[in-house]
N, C-alpha and C positions, 0 to 999 in steps of 0.2 A: 201597754195596757195588758192586763192578764187575760188569758184566753176565755175565762168564764164571763168576764165583763164584755169582752169583744163579742162572744157568742150571743149573749143576751141582747146587745145592741143590734147585731145583724138580724136576729130573729124579729125583734120588735119593729125596727125601721123598715123591714121588707115584707112584713106580714107572713113570715114563715111559721110553721107549726113545729119545726124540728131543725136543729143545727148541730153538726158535729165538727169539731176542729181538732187538728193535730199539726203542730208546727205551721207550715204554710198551706196545709190542705184544709178545704172547707167543703162539707157536704150539707146541703140544705134542701128542705122540702116543704111543700104546702099540703101534702097528703095528711089525712087524719088517721088516728088510731095507731096501729103497729105497722101500717103499710110502708112508711119510710124505712123502718128497720128491716122488714122482711124482704124488700126489694134488693137490699144490699147483702143480707145474710144468706139469701139463696145463691148469691154469686160466690161468697166466701164466708165460711162459718165464723171466722175471726176478723171480719171486715172492720169492726169498731175497736180493734186492739189498740190500746193506748190513746184512744180518742177521749176528748171531753165532750159530753153530750148535753145540750140544752133542749128541753122539750116542754111544750105547754102542759102536757098531762103525762105523768108516769104512774102507771098502775103496775100490779104485780107481773102481768104478762110482759110488758115492755121491760121491766127491770130484769126479769128472767132472761129474756133474749139478749139484753145488753151485757149482763154478767157472763152469759155463755159465750158471747163474742169478745170477751176480755177487755171491756171498757175500762178506762182509767178513772173517770169521774162523771157523775150525773147531777145535773140541776134540773129540777122540775118546778115550773110555776105552781103546779098542783102535784102533790105526791100522795099516794094512798098509804095508809098504815101497813097493809100487807106488803106493799113494795118496799117500804122502809125496813120492815122486819127482814126481808130477803137480802136487801143490800147490806144490812148489818151482819147477817149470818155469813155472807161471803166477803166481808171486810172491804166493801167498795165505798170509797169516799163519795159523799153526796151532800146536796143542800136543797132547800125548797123555799118557796114563798108561803104556800098554804099546805097544811097537812089535813087530809080528809080521811074519814073512816074507810071509804072504798070509792072506787070509780063507778059512776053511774052510766047507764046506757044513754044514747042520744036523746031519748024521750024523757030522761031524768026520772023514770018511775020505778027503776029497779037497778040492781048491780049489773055492771057491764058483764056480758056473757064470757068474755075472755078472762076477766079478773076472776069470776066465779069458777071457771074451769081449772084454774091453777092455784086456787086459794090455799089448798092444803098440800101443794106439791113443792118439795124442796130440791128434788133431783133435776138438774138442768136439762139432761137429755130427755127424760120422761116429760118434762114440761114443754120442751120444744115439740115433741111428737103430738102432745095434746093440742097445742096451739095450731100446728099445721092441720090437724084433723078438724078443728073448729073453723079454720079459714076455708077449708075445702067445703065443709057443710054450708057455710054462709054464702058461698059463691055458686051453689048448685042452682 
């Protein structure tokens, strides 16, 4: 079974929000947003190097973090157009089930603040700094 299908199956059958696979390694999470990414990226900037990632929602912030971490492939059940543009700019292979104009906040009444914060950012390091700053502000 290819890793993308395996990852999708693992995610759906176990109620995960995020699954990353590489050979015999699997990282899974039930955390929402970019928390599954940040928890590993803070340990190692290139934690997701050569991983195949399956996520329920991929916005531009998540795409930026994964690209910066040298991900191999991304599948999003939902993918935002700004994330798609960034993945194409950095030549990252990807797929999705649904493409949306942007990721909304949890109340679904406006754009996700993380997506908005990096909407016009193409530089990975600058984007990472902005995301970290946003996360600190949210947790105050």
